[in-house]
C-alpha positions as CSV (number, residue, x, y, z in Angstrom):
1,X,0.0,0.0,0.0
2,X,1.3,3.4,-0.9
3,X,0.4,6.5,1.1
4,X,1.3,10.2,0.6
5,X,0.8,13.2,2.9
6,X,-2.1,15.4,1.8
7,X,-1.6,18.8,0.6
8,X,-2.2,21.7,3.0
9,X,-5.9,22.1,3.6
10,X,-7.0,25.5,4.8
11,X,-10.4,24.2,5.8
12,X,-8.6,22.2,8.5
13,X,-5.8,24.7,9.3
14,X,-7.5,27.9,8.8
15,X,-4.7,30.0,10.2
16,X,-2.1,28.2,8.2
17,X,0.3,25.3,9.1
18,X,3.0,27.4,10.8
19,X,0.6,28.7,13.5
20,X,-0.7,25.2,14.3
21,X,2.8,23.9,14.3
22,X,4.1,26.7,16.6
23,X,1.2,26.1,19.1
24,X,2.0,22.4,19.0
25,X,5.7,23.1,19.5
26,X,5.0,25.4,22.4
27,X,3.2,22.6,24.4
28,X,6.0,20.2,23.7
29,X,8.5,22.8,25.2
30,X,6.3,23.2,28.3
31,X,6.1,19.5,28.7
32,X,9.9,19.3,28.7
33,X,10.3,21.9,31.4
34,X,8.2,19.9,33.9
35,X,10.2,16.7,33.6
36,X,13.6,18.5,33.5
37,X,12.7,20.2,36.8
38,X,12.4,16.8,38.4
39,X,15.5,15.4,36.7
40,X,17.8,18.3,37.5
41,X,17.1,18.0,41.3
42,X,17.4,14.2,41.5
43,X,20.6,14.5,43.7
44,X,18.7,16.7,46.1
45,X,15.8,14.2,46.2
46,X,18.2,11.4,46.8
47,X,19.8,13.3,49.7
48,X,16.4,14.3,51.1
49,X,15.3,10.6,51.1
50,X,18.7,9.3,52.2
51,X,18.3,6.7,49.5
52,X,20.9,4.3,47.8
53,X,21.1,3.8,44.0
54,X,18.8,0.7,44.2
55,X,16.1,2.6,46.1
56,X,16.2,5.5,43.8
57,X,16.0,3.2,40.9
58,X,12.9,1.5,42.2
59,X,11.3,4.9,43.2
60,X,11.9,6.1,39.6
61,X,10.4,2.9,38.4
62,X,6.9,4.2,39.6
63,X,7.1,7.1,37.2
64,X,7.6,4.9,34.3
65,X,5.0,2.3,35.5
66,X,2.4,5.1,35.8
67,X,3.1,6.2,32.3
68,X,2.9,2.6,31.0
69,X,-0.4,1.9,32.7
70,X,-2.2,4.9,31.4
71,X,-0.8,5.3,27.8
72,X,-2.8,2.6,26.1
73,X,-5.9,4.4,26.7
74,X,-4.9,7.8,25.4
75,X,-5.7,6.9,21.8
76,X,-9.3,6.1,22.7
77,X,-9.7,9.3,24.7
78,X,-8.2,11.4,22.0
79,X,-10.3,9.7,19.4
80,X,-13.5,10.4,21.4
81,X,-12.8,13.8,22.9
82,X,-9.8,15.2,20.8
83,X,-6.3,15.5,22.1
84,X,-6.8,19.1,23.5
85,X,-9.0,18.2,26.6
86,X,-6.7,15.3,27.3
87,X,-3.6,17.6,27.4
88,X,-5.3,20.0,29.7
89,X,-6.4,17.5,32.3
90,X,-3.1,15.5,32.1
91,X,-0.9,18.6,32.4
92,X,-2.8,19.8,35.6
93,X,-2.4,16.4,37.3
94,X,1.3,16.1,36.2
95,X,2.0,19.5,37.9
96,X,0.3,18.5,41.1
97,X,2.3,15.2,41.1
98,X,5.6,17.0,40.6
99,X,4.8,19.3,43.7
100,X,3.7,16.2,45.7
101,X,7.0,14.4,44.9
102,X,8.9,17.3,46.4
103,X,6.9,17.3,49.6
104,X,6.4,13.5,50.2
105,X,8.2,12.6,53.5
106,X,9.2,9.0,52.6
107,X,10.4,6.9,49.7
108,X,7.0,5.1,49.6
109,X,5.0,8.3,49.4
110,X,7.3,9.8,46.9
111,X,6.8,6.7,44.8
112,X,3.0,7.1,45.1
113,X,3.3,10.8,43.9
114,X,5.6,9.8,41.0
115,X,3.1,7.0,39.9
116,X,0.3,9.6,39.8
117,X,2.5,12.0,37.9
118,X,3.6,9.3,35.5
119,X,0.1,8.3,34.6
120,X,-0.6,11.8,33.5
121,X,2.7,12.8,32.2
122,X,2.9,9.9,29.8
123,X,-0.6,10.6,28.7
124,X,0.1,14.2,28.1
125,X,3.1,13.2,26.0
126,X,1.0,10.8,23.8
127,X,-1.8,13.4,23.4
128,X,0.5,16.1,22.2
129,X,2.1,13.7,19.8
130,X,-1.3,12.8,18.4
131,X,-1.9,16.6,17.8
132,X,1.5,17.0,16.2
133,X,0.9,14.0,13.9
134,X,-2.5,15.4,12.8
135,X,-1.0,18.8,12.1
136,X,1.8,17.3,10.1
137,X,-0.5,15.2,8.0
138,X,-3.0,18.0,7.3
139,X,-0.1,20.5,6.5
140,X,1.7,18.0,4.3
141,X,5.0,18.6,6.3
142,X,7.0,16.5,8.7
143,X,7.6,18.9,11.6
144,X,7.8,16.1,14.3
145,X,11.6,16.5,14.9
146,X,11.1,20.2,15.4
147,X,8.3,19.6,17.9
148,X,10.7,17.3,19.8
149,X,13.4,19.9,19.5
150,X,11.2,22.3,21.3
151,X,10.7,19.7,24.0
152,X,14.5,19.6,24.4
153,X,14.6,23.4,24.5
154,X,12.0,23.3,27.3
155,X,14.2,20.6,29.0
156,X,17.2,22.9,28.7
157,X,15.3,25.7,30.3
158,X,14.0,23.4,33.1
159,X,17.5,21.9,33.7
160,X,19.2,25.3,33.7
161,X,16.6,26.6,36.2
162,X,17.2,23.5,38.3
163,X,21.0,24.1,38.3
164,X,20.4,27.7,39.5
165,X,17.9,26.6,42.1
166,X,20.3,23.9,43.3
167,X,23.2,26.5,43.4
168,X,21.1,28.9,45.3
169,X,19.7,26.3,47.7
170,X,16.1,26.8,46.7
171,X,13.8,24.3,48.4
172,X,12.5,21.6,46.2
173,X,8.9,22.4,47.0
174,X,9.3,26.0,46.0
175,X,11.1,25.2,42.9
176,X,8.7,22.6,41.7
177,X,5.6,24.6,42.6
178,X,6.7,27.5,40.5
179,X,7.8,25.3,37.5
180,X,4.4,23.5,37.6
181,X,2.4,26.6,37.8
182,X,4.1,28.3,34.9
183,X,4.1,25.3,32.6
184,X,0.6,24.2,33.3
185,X,-1.1,27.6,33.0
186,X,0.6,28.3,29.7
187,X,-0.3,24.9,28.4
188,X,-4.0,25.5,29.2
189,X,-4.0,28.9,27.4
190,X,-2.4,27.5,24.3
191,X,-4.7,24.5,24.0
192,X,-7.8,26.5,24.5
193,X,-6.8,29.0,21.9
194,X,-4.9,27.2,19.3
195,X,-5.4,23.4,19.4
196,X,-7.3,21.7,16.6
197,X,-10.0,19.1,16.8
198,X,-7.9,16.0,15.7
199,X,-10.7,13.4,15.9
200,X,-10.7,11.3,12.7
201,X,-13.2,8.6,11.5
202,X,-12.0,5.0,11.7
203,X,-10.6,3.5,8.4
204,X,-12.4,0.4,7.4
205,X,-11.1,-2.5,5.2
206,X,-13.7,-3.9,2.7
207,X,-13.1,-7.6,1.8
208,X,-13.7,-8.1,-1.9
209,X,-14.2,-11.8,-1.6
210,X,-16.1,-13.8,0.9
211,X,-17.8,-10.7,2.4
212,X,-19.9,-11.4,5.5
213,X,-23.6,-10.5,4.6
214,X,-24.1,-9.1,8.1
215,X,-21.3,-6.6,7.8
216,X,-20.9,-6.1,4.1
217,X,-17.3,-7.3,4.5
218,X,-16.4,-4.2,6.4
219,X,-14.0,-4.5,9.4
220,X,-11.8,-2.0,11.3
221,X,-8.2,-1.6,10.1
222,X,-5.8,-3.7,12.0
223,X,-3.6,-1.9,14.6
224,X,-0.8,-4.1,15.8
225,X,0.9,-4.9,12.5
226,X,4.4,-6.2,12.4
227,X,5.6,-2.8,11.5
228,X,4.1,-1.1,14.4
229,X,5.5,-3.7,16.8
230,X,9.0,-3.2,15.4
231,X,8.6,0.6,15.6
232,X,7.6,0.1,19.2
233,X,10.9,-1.9,19.8
234,X,13.1,0.8,18.3
235,X,11.3,3.4,20.4
236,X,11.9,1.2,23.4
237,X,15.7,1.4,22.6
238,X,15.6,5.1,22.1
239,X,13.6,5.9,25.3
240,X,15.9,3.7,27.3
241,X,18.9,5.7,26.1
242,X,17.1,8.9,26.7
243,X,15.7,7.9,29.9
244,X,19.0,6.6,31.3
245,X,20.5,10.0,30.5
246,X,17.6,11.6,32.3
247,X,17.7,9.3,35.3
248,X,21.4,8.7,35.8
249,X,23.7,11.3,34.2
250,X,23.4,13.7,37.1
251,X,24.0,10.8,39.6
252,X,26.8,9.4,37.5
253,X,28.5,12.7,37.4
254,X,28.2,13.3,41.2
255,X,29.0,9.8,42.4
256,X,31.4,8.4,39.9
257,X,33.0,11.6,38.6
258,X,33.1,13.6,41.9
259,X,31.3,16.6,40.4
260,X,29.1,19.1,42.3
261,X,25.4,19.0,42.0
262,X,25.4,22.2,40.0
263,X,28.0,20.7,37.5
264,X,26.0,17.5,37.2
265,X,22.8,19.5,36.4
266,X,24.9,21.3,33.7
267,X,25.9,17.8,32.3
268,X,22.3,17.1,31.7
269,X,21.8,20.5,30.2
270,X,24.5,19.6,27.7
271,X,22.6,16.4,26.8
272,X,19.3,18.3,26.4
273,X,20.9,21.1,24.3
274,X,22.5,18.4,22.0
275,X,19.2,16.8,21.5
276,X,17.6,20.2,20.8
277,X,20.1,21.0,18.1
278,X,19.9,17.6,16.5
279,X,16.1,17.7,16.4
280,X,16.0,21.2,14.9
281,X,18.2,19.8,12.1
282,X,16.1,16.6,11.9
283,X,13.6,17.7,9.4
284,X,16.0,18.7,6.6
285,X,18.3,15.7,7.5
286,X,15.4,13.3,7.0
287,X,14.4,15.0,3.8
288,X,17.9,14.6,2.4
289,X,18.8,11.1,3.7
290,X,15.5,9.4,4.3
291,X,14.1,8.6,7.7
292,X,15.5,5.1,8.0
293,X,19.0,6.3,7.1
294,X,18.9,9.3,9.4
295,X,17.9,7.1,12.3
296,X,20.7,4.5,11.5
297,X,23.4,7.3,11.5
298,X,21.9,8.6,14.9
299,X,22.3,5.1,16.4
300,X,25.9,5.1,15.6
301,X,26.5,8.4,17.1
302,X,24.8,7.5,20.2
303,X,26.9,4.3,20.6
304,X,30.1,6.4,20.2
305,X,29.0,9.1,22.6
306,X,27.9,6.8,25.4
307,X,31.3,5.0,25.0
308,X,33.1,8.3,25.2
309,X,31.1,9.5,28.3
310,X,31.9,6.4,30.1
311,X,35.5,5.7,29.1
312,X,37.2,9.1,28.9
313,X,38.9,10.3,32.1
314,X,38.4,14.2,31.9
315,X,35.3,16.2,32.3
316,X,35.7,18.0,28.8
317,X,35.7,14.5,27.1
318,X,32.8,13.3,29.1
319,X,30.8,16.3,28.2
320,X,31.6,15.8,24.4
321,X,30.4,12.1,24.9
322,X,27.3,13.3,26.6
323,X,26.7,15.7,23.7
324,X,27.1,12.9,21.0
325,X,24.8,10.8,23.2
326,X,22.1,13.4,23.0
327,X,22.6,14.1,19.2
328,X,22.2,10.3,18.5
329,X,19.2,9.6,20.7
330,X,17.3,12.7,19.5
331,X,15.8,11.5,16.2
332,X,14.6,8.1,17.4
333,X,11.4,9.1,19.2
334,X,10.2,11.8,16.8
335,X,10.9,9.4,13.8
336,X,8.9,6.6,15.5
337,X,6.0,8.9,16.2
338,X,5.9,10.0,12.6
339,X,6.0,6.3,11.5
340,X,3.2,5.4,13.9
341,X,1.1,8.3,12.7
342,X,1.2,6.8,9.2
343,X,-1.1,3.9,10.2
344,X,-4.1,4.5,8.0
345,X,-7.2,5.6,9.8
346,X,-5.8,4.7,13.3
347,X,-3.1,7.3,13.9
348,X,-4.1,8.1,17.5
349,X,-4.2,4.4,18.4
350,X,-1.0,3.6,16.6
351,X,0.8,6.5,18.3
352,X,-0.5,5.4,21.7
353,X,0.6,1.8,21.0
354,X,4.1,2.7,19.8
355,X,4.4,5.0,22.8
356,X,3.3,2.4,25.2
357,X,5.9,-0.2,23.9
358,X,8.6,2.6,23.8
359,X,8.0,3.8,27.2
360,X,8.9,0.5,28.5
361,X,12.4,1.9,28.4
362,X,11.5,4.3,31.0
363,X,9.9,1.4,32.9
364,X,12.8,-1.0,32.6
365,X,15.8,1.4,32.6
366,X,15.7,2.8,36.1
367,X,15.4,-0.4,38.2
368,X,17.7,-2.4,35.8
369,X,20.5,0.2,36.0
370,X,19.8,0.8,39.7
371,X,20.1,-2.9,40.6
372,X,23.3,-3.1,38.6
373,X,24.7,0.0,40.0
374,X,24.2,-1.3,43.5
375,X,26.6,-4.1,42.7
376,X,29.1,-2.6,40.3
377,X,28.5,1.1,40.4
378,X,26.6,3.5,38.1
379,X,29.5,4.0,35.6
380,X,29.7,0.3,34.9
381,X,26.1,-0.3,34.9
382,X,25.6,2.2,32.1
383,X,27.8,0.0,29.7
384,X,24.5,-1.8,28.7
385,X,23.6,1.3,26.7
386,X,25.9,1.0,23.7
387,X,24.2,-2.3,22.9
388,X,20.9,-0.7,22.8
389,X,22.3,1.9,20.4
390,X,23.4,-0.9,18.0
391,X,19.9,-2.2,18.2
392,X,18.7,1.2,16.9
393,X,21.2,0.8,13.9
394,X,19.8,-2.6,13.0
395,X,16.1,-1.6,13.4
396,X,16.3,1.8,11.7
397,X,14.7,0.7,8.3
398,X,11.3,0.0,10.1
399,X,10.7,3.7,10.5
400,X,11.0,4.4,6.9
401,X,7.6,5.5,5.2
402,X,5.6,2.5,3.9
403,X,5.1,4.2,0.6
404,X,6.2,7.4,-1.4
405,X,6.0,10.6,0.2
406,X,6.7,14.2,-0.9
407,X,10.1,15.7,-0.4
408,X,10.1,17.6,2.9
409,X,11.8,21.0,3.4
């Protein structure tokens, strides 16, 4: 089956594709600030809870578990109500969960707060990707890497604010409350003013031969095809690489490399900045090389960067490795979202399915690395990541479009 992106339709995007794309990108950026606020203060959270690496890993597991539990249902909700209302509700609960995680007195209550935050943060992520895929298909352009670049910009801002807050000794509760209030309020305004109704009719398949008289041979298009499952697997590899950087880079730099908390937060800022730059260049790179080849090159860069970050002795070399880690990881998730959104008639469900499989990386990564780190140290435990980057190299062709598409600028 061949499939092409439709030409821009001004009855669907009455204010033009750029305005719709900018609104989508802004919500991605605000989503990034929320999670970066949490990530940048992980050392302070660890100290507050007096937790060892295994305990931190299991606590972080609740965030991924919450996301994984809720994400399969987002496609149905967006299909029924549109993605805008889903984004509003989930962003509000995510912000409340962030504040609760700062105030929870024990590891157990912190885990409960993170589970609640995860259920809605992951759902917020899926819903905004559904909107992004819809805008792209209606505009006839592939802006998805740039949406995720804006997420990385938001993460840079959130991490930089976290570094400043850590350096100034700002209490976690104050820091997280301000971050949540700003991000959530702006998200609500943008969604109410600019989001499109992205509900789409189901695509049906008509069997020419052997049609059932009761249904006329009409059935709903299949969702979990072999391609969608493999797209989910490559997303799993990408999110595990990205999630490992989010969960462990700051602790790796403080514990294994004897850096200050402020320097460790800067290290994650370098990762987020590298991701942003790579994603801003992702649309023209994909247009020139093709989506599959671009992702394959990205996997090679990620493998080289992680190896450098773990093997080189001095901080400048480690930061260069972290930067390559970010550059290589950057394109995997947006490429997978674009590929999932190409499922005829079931874009919302396919994006939710791919995201659910992929976010297993956030579920598996924290406890796996935490348990290994308890035995061998964080730096040694992170050596499982280059193998995942090689997995991305091998699986890259599955994200290529299933049929001809127009050249994208």
